[in-house]
Structures are given as C-alpha cells and as structure tokens.
N, C-alpha and C positions, 0 to 999 in steps of 0.2 A: 183702417188698420191701426192698432196700437203700436206706437214707436217709443221705446224707452232709450234714454241716453246711456252712454257707456258708464257714467258715474252711477246711474240708477242701478244698472245691472251689477256693478261691483258691490253696491250696498246690499242688493238682494242676495248675492253670493255670500256676503258676510253674514246675513241673517241665516241662510241655510247652514253655514258653518257653525253658527251658534246653536243651531238645532240638531247638530251631529249628522246632517245629511251629506254635506261636503265640507271640505276644509278651505279656510280663507287663503292659505298659502298654496293654492292649487298649482300643480305642475303638470306637464304633459302636453302632447300635441293637440288634444281636443281643446284645452283651455286656450292655447295659442290661437287656434282656429276661431274660437268664440270671440276672443279679443279683436282679432283681425276683422271679423265680420262686423262687429259692433262699431269699430273705428270707421268702417266704410259707410255706415248708415243705420246701425242698430239692427233690430230684428227684421226690419223690412227687407234689407239686403240679404241677411242670413237665411231668411226663409226661401230665398230663391233656390237654395239647395234642397228644398222640400224637407227642412227640419224645423219643426215648430219650437216655440220657446221652451216648453217643458221638456221636449225631447232633447233639445240642445243641452239643457242643464243636466239631463239624465246621463249624458255621455261623460260628464266630468268625473275623473277618477278620484278615489279617496285613498289616502295613505294607509298602508297596512300598520303603521305605527300608532294610529289613532284607534283606540278600542271602540267597537260598536256598542252603543248604549241604547237601552230600551227607553221608550217614552210613552207616557200615558196621560190620562186626563188630569192627574194631580198637578203637573207642572205646566198645564196649558196657559194659565194666567201669566206665568213668568215668560213663556215663549211669546205670548201676544204682546207683552210690553216691549220685548226686544225687537219684534217685528216693527211695531209702530215707531219706536225710537229710531231704528236704523233707516227706515224709509222716510221718516219725517225730516231727517237731518240733511237730505239731499233734495235738490230741486228737480223733481221728475216732471216730464211733460204730460203726466196724467194725474188724475185726482188721487188723493191719499186713500179715499175709500175704495176706489177701484183697485189700487195696488194691493191693499190688505185683502180684498175679496179675491183677487187673482191668485194669491198664495194661501188662501184659507185652508186648502187641502193639507198643507203642511201642519197647520195648527190642530187639525182633527186627526192627525196620524196616530195610530196605535198598533199594537202587535196583532198581526194577522194570525189567528189561531191555527189556520191550515198549515203554517210553516213553523209554529212554535215547537220546541223540543219537549218531550215528555219529561216529567220530573223524575230524576234519577234517585231511587231510594238509597238509604244508607246500606252498606254491605251487612249481611250477605243479600244481594239481589238475586232474583230467580230469572235465569235466561234459559231458553229452550234449545237454542243452537249450542252445540258443544264446542269446547276449546281444546285443541291439542297443542302441547308445548314440548319443544325439543330440549332435552337435557344436554348441557355442554359444560365447558370450563367455568362459565359464569354461574352455573346452578348445580354444581356437583357437590353439594354439602347439605346437611340436614336443615340448616337455617334457611338457605335459599329455596330448597324444595318446599319447605313449610310455607314460605311466602307465596310460592306459585299456587299451592293448594288454597290458601286463604284468598288469593286474587281471583280464583274461579276456574283453574285448570281441571278438566275432566279426564283427559287422557295424556299420559306422558310418553313421549317418543324417545327410544334409546337408539341412537344412530351408530350402527356397527361399522360404518366406514371410518370411524375415528376411535382411538382409545382401545384399552384392553377389555377382554370379556369380564374380568374381575371387577372393573370399574362399573360395568353395566349391572352386574349382580349386586354390587353394593348399593347403587342407586335404587334398584328395584326393592331391596330389603328396607331401605329407609322409607320409601313410599308406602310399603305395606305397613310399616310401623305407624306412620302418620295417619293412615287409613283407620287403623285400630284405635288410635288415641281418641278419635272422635266419638267412640262408644261411651265416653264419660261426659257426654253433652248434657244439655239442660232440658231434654224432651220430657213430656209428661210421663213417659214410660219408665222414668227413673234411670235414665242413662243408657237404655237398651236400644235406642233408635240409632241405627248406623246410617248417618247422612253423608258419609264421605267415601263412598265407593269410588275408587280410581282405577282406570284401566291402564295397562302397560302395552305399548306397541313397539316390538323390536323391528327395526328397519335394516335389512341386510343389503349389502352394497350392490351386488349384481355385477354384470359384465360391463363395467365402465371402461371404454376403450381409451387408451392414452398413448401418446407418442413417446419415444425414448428421450434421452438426455442430450443436451448440447455441450460443446466445449465452452469453457469460460470465455466471456467476452472481454478481451483485453482493453477495450475502450470504455468499459463500465466505470463511470465516475462515482467516487464515494462509496464503492462497494468492494468488500474484500474479494480478491480474485479467487480465493479458495471456497467462497460461499456459494451455495446453490442459487442464491439470488443473482449471481453473475452469469448464470447459464441461460442466455437468451440471444436472439438474433433480431436485427432489423430487416424486415422484408418490404420490398417495394412492389407496387402494382405493376403488372405487366411482365415481371420476371418469372422464372420457372423454378419449381421446387420438386424434389423427388422423395418419395417414401419407399423404403426397402426394408429387408429383414436383417441386414448386416449389423452385427453387434459392435458397432463403432459409434462413438459420440458424433453428433451432427454438427453442421455448420450452416452457412448462409444458403447452401444449395440442396441439402438433403438432411434427413433424420431417420432414425430407425422406427419402424412400426411393425412390431413382432406378431402380426396376425396374418400369416400368409394366405389363409383361406379367404379373408376379406379382400386382400390385395388382388387375388385372382378373380374375384367377382366384379371388381370395378371396371367400368367401361368409359371410353371417351364421352364427355358430356356430363358425367356424374359430378355433382357438387360436393366438395368436402368442407365441413364446418369444423373449425378448431377453436379451442378456448371459449366454449359457450357462445359461439357465433361471432366472436370479435375478429376472427380471421377466416376468410373464405377463399377457396381455390376451386378451379374447374379442371377435371382430368382431361389431358390432351393426348396422352399415350399410356398404354397399359401393356405390360410384359408379364404374361401369366407364367412363363417358364422360370423367371428369376425367383420369386415374383417381385414386381415393383410397378409403381405408377409415377408418371411425370405430370405435374399440374401447373396451371397458370395462376399466379397470385392475383386476386381480384380487388384487394384493397391494401393500402399501406398499414403497417402495424408491427407490433413486437410479438414474437412467439417464444415462449419459455419452455423449459424442460417439463415433461410429464403432463402436458396440457391435454384436455379431452379431444377426442377424434370422433366425428360423427358424419354419417352419410345420410342426409334427410331422405325420407320416403323409400329407403331400401331396407329389406329384411336381411340383416347381416348374419352369416353362418357362424354363430358363436354359442357356446354352452351357456344356458341360463345361469347355472350355478357353478362357481369355481369350488375348489377344495375348501377355501375359507368360508364361502357362502353356505356350503353343506354343514360345516361344523357350527357356524353361527346359528343356522336354522334349528338344529337339534339342541343346541345350547338354550335357545329361547324356549323351546318346548319343555325341556327338563326344568328350567327355572320358573315355570308357571306363568309365563307371559300370556296375555289375553289375545293379542293380535300379532301377526307376522306380516310386515310390509315387504313386498317383493319387487325389486327394481328391474326395469327394462323387460318386463313381460312382453312377449310378441304374439302369443297365441294361446288358445285354451289348453293345449297339451302341456304348456309350461306349468300351469296350475295343477293339473292332474299328476304330473311328474313330481312336483313338490309334495303333494298329498301322499303319494306312494312312499316317498322317503320318510315322512313323518310317521306314517302308519307302521312301516317296517321298523323304525327306530323304537317306537312305543312298544312293539311286540318283542323286542330283543331284551336281553339281560342288561345291555348297556344303559337303557333308560333308568332302571331302578338304581344301578350303581352310580350313575351320574347324579341323580336326584339326591341320593343319600350323601354323596360327597358335598354337594351344595348345601345340604341341610346342616352339615357340621360347621358351617361358617355363619358368623353374624357380622354386623356392621363394624365391629371393632377388630375382628381378626382378618378382614379382607384388606389387602394392600392394592389399591387401584392402579398402581404403577407396574405391578408385576403379575404375570399370569400364574395361576395355580398349577403346579406340575402334575398333580393327580388328575385334575379336570382335563388338562391338555392331553394327557396320555390316554384317557378314556375316549376323548373325541377322535384322537388319531387311530385308536384301535378300531372304533366303529367304522371310520372311513375306509380303512384298508381291508379289514376282515369281513365286513358286511356290505358296505355300500358298493365298493368297486366291483366285487364279483356279481352283484345283482343290478348294476346300473342299467344294462340293456333292457332287462325285464321291467324295471321301474319306468323307463322311458316309453315302453310299449303298452303296458297294462293299464286298464281303466280301474281306478280305485273304487271300492264300494261306497255307495251313497250313505254316509254316516257322519255324525259329528266327531271330528278327530280331536277335539279338545282345545284347539287354538284357531282363531279366525284368520283366514287368508285374505289379505288386502293387497291386490295387485296395484302397482303404481303405473299409471298410464303415461308413458314417456316417448313412445315411438309410433310412427305411422302404421306399421303392421298390427299393433295392438288395436288401433282404431278400426282397422279392416276386419278384425275378428272380435269386436267388442261384445257382441251378443253372446258368443260362445264363452268368452272370459267371464262375463257377468253371471252366466248360468251356474258356473262351478265355483264362484268366489263368495266371500262373505261381506263384501263391500268393495269400495274403490277409492283410490287416492288420485286426484288430478294433480300430478307433479308438474307444475307449469314451467319450472326451470328448464329441464331437458326437453320437455315437450315443445317449448318455444324454439329450441334449436333443431330438433328432429323434424318439425313441421313448419309451415309458414307462420311466422309470429303474428302477422296481421290477422290471421284466421283463428288465433288462440281464444279470443272471447267467445266465438261461435262454438268452438269445440267444447269449451267449458259448459256452456248452457245445454248443449246436446247431451253431454255425459251426465250432467245432473238430472236432466229430465228422464233419461233412460234408467238411472238408478232409482229415482223416487217413484216414477209413475209406471214403469214397465216391470222392473224386477224387485221393487220394494226393498232395496238394500241401502245401507248408509253410505254416504259419499263425503269425502274430505276434499276441500279446496285448499291447496298448499302452494307455498313459495311466494315470498316478497309481499305478504299481506300488509305488514307494517314495517317494511325494511328500514326506513329512515330512523325508526325508533331504536336502532342499534346504538345510535350516537345522540339522538335528540329526544327530549321528553314529550314531544308531540308528533303525531303522524302528519304526513302531507295531506292536503285535501283529497288528492287522487287516491291515496291509500285508504282513507276513511270511507270514501265512496266505493272503492273496490271491495272492501271487506263487507260493507252493507249489501252491495249488489250480489255477492255470493249467497247471502241469506235470502234475498229476493228470488234468486235463481232456484232456491229450494235445497241448498246444501245442508247436510246434517251437522257438519263440523267445519271449522276453519283452523288452519294450523300455522303456528309460529315456528320458524326454523332458527336462523341466526339471531333473530330478535331475542329469544329466550336462552339460546345456547351460549352466545358470546357477547351479547349486547350489554350496554351499561345500565339499562332499566328493565330487566326481565319481568319482575312482578308488576311494575307500573304499566308495562306494555300489555300484559294480560288484563289488567283492570281497565285500561282504555278500550281495548278490544271488546271487553264485556259490555261497556257502556254503549258502544256502537251497536252491538247485537241487541241490547235491551231497547234502544230507540227504534231500531228497525222492526223488531217483533211487535212493538206497540203502535206502529203506524196503522191507522184504521184501514188502509188499503191492503195491508199485508195479506190477511186471510183471503180477501176477495181475489187478489192476484194469483194466489196458490190454487184457489178453487177454479178459476178460469182456465188455468193450464190443464187441470184435471179434466174439466169439461171438454176442452178442445181435443184431448186425446181419446175421450170416450165418443166423440162424434156429435155431442149435443149441440155444439155451436157451428158445425160445418154448414148446415143448411142456410143459416142466416148469413154467414160469411160468403157463401156461394152467391147469394142474391145481392149482397151489398158490395162485395169486392171480389168479383169472379177472377180477376187477374191474380189477386193474392192467393186464392185457393189453388189456382193452377200451379203457382210456384211451390206451395207447401204440401200439395196433395200427396206427392210421392213419399215425402218424409213421414207424413202422418200415417199413410197406409202401411208403411214399413213398421213404424212403432206400434200401430194398432194390431198388426199381425203378430208381432212378438208378444205384445201384452195379452192378446187373446189366448195364445198358446200357453203362456206362463200362468195365466189365471185358470185355465182349464186344468193344468197340472196341479194347481193349488186351490182347487174349487172350495174345499172346506174352509181354508183360511180366509179366502175372499168373502164368502158368505158371512162368516163370523165377524170380520172387520167391518163389513157394511152394516151389519146389525148394530154393532157398537156405535158406529158413526151416526147412524140414524137416530139412535137414542140420545146421543150427545146433543144433536141439533134440536130434536123435538122437546126434550126435557129441560133444555137450557143448562146443561151440566157445566160446572165450573172446574172440576178436576175428575180425572179417571184413575181409579185404583184397581190394579189387577194382581190377584194372588195366583202364582204358579210356581211349580217346583221343577219343571222339566225343560220346556222349550220357550224360545222368545220370538219366533217368527210372527205370531199373531200381534204382538206388541209392535214390532217393526212395521207391519202393514197398517195398523191403526195410526202410527206416527206419521206415515206418509200423507195422511189426510190434512195435516197441519191445522188442527183445530185451535191452536194457540192456548191450550190448557195443559197444565202439568200432568204427565202420565206417571203415576206412582206404582212402582213395582214392589210388591210385598213378597219376599221369598226367603227361604233358608239356604238357597243355592247361591253361594258366594260367587262361583264362576259365572253363573247366569247374570247376576247383578253387575259384575264388572264388564261382561261382554256387551251388555246393553248401554254401557256408558257412552258408546259412540253413536247411539241412536237419538235422533232429535226428540227433545221433550221429556225423555225418560229420567226419572229420579228414583234411584234404587234405595230400598230400605230393608235391612236384615230383620227378619221376623224372629223374635226371641223364642227360645224353647218353651213350649207349653202355652204360648200366647194365642188368643183367638184372632185369626186374620182380620175379621171385620172390625172388631174392637180396636185392634192395632191400627187399622187403616183410618179409623176416625181420629185417633190421636195424631197420626202422621199428617193427615189432610189439613189439620188446624195450623200446620206450619206453612202452608201454601195458599190457603184461601181464607176468606173472612167468615164471620158468624152468619149462619143461616144460608150459606152458599151450598149448592147441591153437588154431591159426589156420587158418581156411578161406580159401584163396587162389583167386580167380576171375579168369579171363581173359574179358573181355567186349568185344563190339563190336555196335553198333546195338541195344543193350538185350537182347542174347541171350548165353547162356553158351557160350563157346567151349571152355573146359576148366576143371577145378577140381582142387585138391589140398589135403589137410590136412597141416600140418606142426606140429612142436612147436618152441617157442622154446628156444634154448640160449645 
C-alpha cells in the first residue's frame, strides 16, 4: 500500500490549488478530517473509513470566491512544471515518477463537452419558449418597456390588482407603439417585416380573501403609531384566535373576516392558512349562527392587517367575480387585450360564466361606446394616476343596467362555442380547480400555473408534481399553451444574478414542456427588469439547445400514446403499476379530445412526419383565420421556429404565447411563399430546408419544401 506523508499531501494539495481544482487555503470539516487522518498515519489509516485517496481529495470544498477556470492542452506544460516542482521539493516516501503518474489525470484534464454550455449568440437570439413579463412601477414608462422588448419579452402582463385602469391602458398603448416601430426594420422586404408582435395579458384580481384590520400596536418600535405598518399582533403557538364578522378592529384574540358564508362552512379540524402560509391555525370551534370560528394557533408569528386568508383543499362559497373584476374584464376586452387571466378559478362553470359576460358585453352598445372613448386617448393624454370619468361611468352603467339584471342567466347558460376575441387563461391556484382540471381545460385557451397561491392552497411539497402534471395535460392532452409563474428568478429583484436553484427551476419548467415562463415582481418592481429578462432568455436558450431536450419531449409523448408501456411493463412492472391509473386517465381524455379534433390531429401529424422525414429546419404557415393547427404542431417540440405568416394581427398576437411561434405580418399584395422565403432567412442558414404550408380552417390546403438562398 502506498503511504504518503502529511507534508507530501500538503504539497499535492498545493499543486491541485495551482491547477484550480482546490484551494491551498482550504477550510471546512472535510479538510480537518483529512489532516487528522494523515497525522495518524497517512492514507493507510484514512482508508480504514473506506475513502480512497482520490475520493478524499474530492471531498475538499472550494471557495465560492475563486472563479472556476477552464483548462486545456495549451497550458499542460505549465501545469506539469508546477506539479514536478511542488512534488520534488518535499521528501515523499514514494518515487517522484510514481507521484507524477499518480496525479497524471490532473494534467490531462479538459472540458467535458457533455457539460459545456452552448455558445450564446449576440442578441437578438432566437428562443422558442416564450417569456411573460409583468409591468409595474419599475417598468411603467416607454424607455423601460422598450428595454423589455429588446431583452426578449413576448407577452406583457397587466396586473389589475394594483394601479388604475388608465395606467394599464397607457402601458398597452405604449407597447402597441413599440410593436409598430419595428416595421421600419432592416428586413429584405424593405421594412415590411413585422418581427415584434407582442401579446397583452390582463390579469384580474379575483376573490382574494383577506382578514380585516388590527388596532395599532402600541409596542411597535420605530413605527409611527398612525401608520398602517403598526397594525399587527404577535401570536403564540397554542393560543386561541377568533374570526368573526363584527366591524371592529382586531387585537391579539380576534379579527374581522367579513365572509359569513365561508365562516359557516368551516368545521373543527379545518386548517386556516394566513399571510401566504406564514401563519397557520386549526379550527377547534365553529358557530354557524353568529357566524364565527375559534382556532388554535399552530406557530409563532406576526399577523398584520389585510393579510390573505385561505382554507386549503376546501371549495369556498364565494363569487368568482366581484364588481371590480367584472369591470376590469370588460375593460380588457374593449382595450383590445389578447388574453385575460382569471384568478382563483374553481370549476369549468367559472370560465363559461366569464365567457357569457364577455359575449353579452360585446353585443351591447356599451362595447362600442367604451372602445370609442378609449380611442380618443393616446399616451400623452392619459394620466396614469387618475381614472377617466367617462370610462368609469360607462363601466358602471354596464354593470348596473345590463350585468346585474342578467347575472343569474349568465351563471346558468352555456355560451356558444365560438371565438370571443380574447383568450381566457385560468390561473390554477386552488384544489377544487385541480379536481375539475379537465373540464376547465376543455373550455379555456390555455393555463397559468400560479405557484404562489397554489403553494398555499395545496400541500407545498406536492407543488413540483402538480406543475409537471398540469404541463403534461396542457401540452399532450389538450394541446393548449401553459405558463409557469411565480418566483422564477425572485432573487433578481435585488441581485444581478439568480440563485442556482432559480436557474435550475426555470430550466426545468422548459424540460417539463411549458410554453412560457413568467416574471412577476422581478420585472414589476425589481432593480434589474430588462437584465432579468435577458438572463432568463439565456437559460431558455441553453435548455432548448441541450441535445437531450427533444428526446425527452418525444419520450413523454410516446409514453402517453402507449408506445413505451409494453417495454416498461416488462422491465419495471412495479413502476407501471404505480403510473398505470394516471396514464389511463390521461389517455382517455386525450383520445376523447383527439376524436373531437380529428381533422387537426391528422393535419398536425402530417406536418410533423414531413418535418422529420425531410429534415426540415423551419416551418412556415400562412393562415388568416385560426391558430389551433399551429398550436398542435408546436406541442411536438421539434425545436425549429414556426413562422406564422398572416395579415390577421389579432391571430399573430394570440399565438405569441405558443411555444416556438414567430409571427410576421404579411404586407398587402405580397405573395405568402415569397415573403416566407425572406422571413426564413432571418432564422435559418443558407440551403436550410423550410416547409411552407397554406392553411385555412385548421386544414392543409397545400405544402411545398424550399431551400433558403
């Protein structure tokens, strides 16, 4: 057995430090253990713990302050000289040749291409996964919005939980101007290539349940007693706390919760989650007559005024849409937004109810009046701090004169199956929504996985599994776009770099099959909004260029089709037993959905087969009516750009949420095929193959394959 002295090992560690493998000023428990073991007798004693020399050194930590450096054959001679010098300077109990040979693997080290990042091109880079950015105080001006456009934002989210409606209208108008400015680009078509379609998503607040206010805390230090910041109480584990409907400010033992129907529904044993899960209580007594509930506090903490109130796994009896939500929804419709995000959806009927409202509003005279009033404004006449009196009056008139008298019918009736002009994106945040997810997806235009409230309303440790299941349902069963949202790069609100966990989380959402990832506070109130979008774009680019990416997407598709089940049943019968029920359920819904959309399925399969057989590098589709065929093709994840050629601006914007789609406005009088050749040159290289499809009503009218020159 080779035994090296303590001094020899110190020298070797110094060598490794010189080679950027470890640091010579090594700290940590592992280094202490190594020293202790060597002092007892070198590697001979240390190996008694079943740790070989190389393994022992592998445990040595490296400081995060020392940048990781690449090494290659160019500096091998330099390394070899240092190895020889450091080892020769000490008297080791082994030959010099043996010592050099023992560590020769260090000298031959080079970059393992399997782990090397792809080369990030200079902007603008093409990514197929879409980016959604929330507009807020940090980005509510033309310059900031332009920086988000340049950084790669595809969809802008307008959050109606904060700010005035006029501020949302002003930001929407600025984005539309930025979109049109791109028409003066440098494309071969003389500036007619519209490469900057951007979609707008209005996110209405929904029934966010909140407790009432507390009396000012007289013990609050350094806080003005008259400030709302002083309205909080310290709660201790094991104490009791009451929720009632009395309109009186709360204290250490009670607070108002002005939702009597919910209080009547609560039973002993129900868990109440407050302040996004930071405070939890368990109901011990329920009085339906008052109504009120008494709960035991389960953890120490601070509870402030107006914090959120949630009852996980319970369908709460509350209206989906408040008066504000109804007005916000029809405002978004009249303003020409492309998508409407709906918070706290619980069942399919919620979506049908919203569609009935929008259809009714569109058929009323209020729609045209509201649209005309909005058109009178431009970005210079809108004051984002003040609501427009005429707009507010029209919204109020519709709500009182048209909505309220017809509310019962809207809740009860099934709307006609037609394109209502705005995509409905339910935000999945509650357990009841998961229970009726197939019904919700059937009548929606996509999905947002809102992980913030979803992590409160359901078991947070189950959240990753819920995310993967929802993405699979959207992509492989219903063929609709899905957004993964909340805390994607949360730390970049204050830091120029994301955490390792955030970068991995963002990438994993793409591996799951998400069409889009969304930034919330990062772009709304963060210090680095445009930079955050750029960093996220690089993460997406690296992920999409992983050689395994397409294979993993295809394997998921094959599993749902049943192609892999026989092999899995033979190789891992226990695995198939666990997953069989889930697969059968998904396959049942997929079969039903495919049968109802048989024409689209066959057309998308034909296009997909051609892409594979012909080695297609880009897909161009000219259509003027519908986009479902494009969405179905996108779910195949061929990792090639899908170029939409159209004169239909609404369709171009609507497909901005779909994975891989790049929309281009067809100039009047231009030939679609000729225009497609010019556009394709922006995305692929010379002699690359492009499949050109002429489509109408989600069917293939004609197709041709051409090469780019």
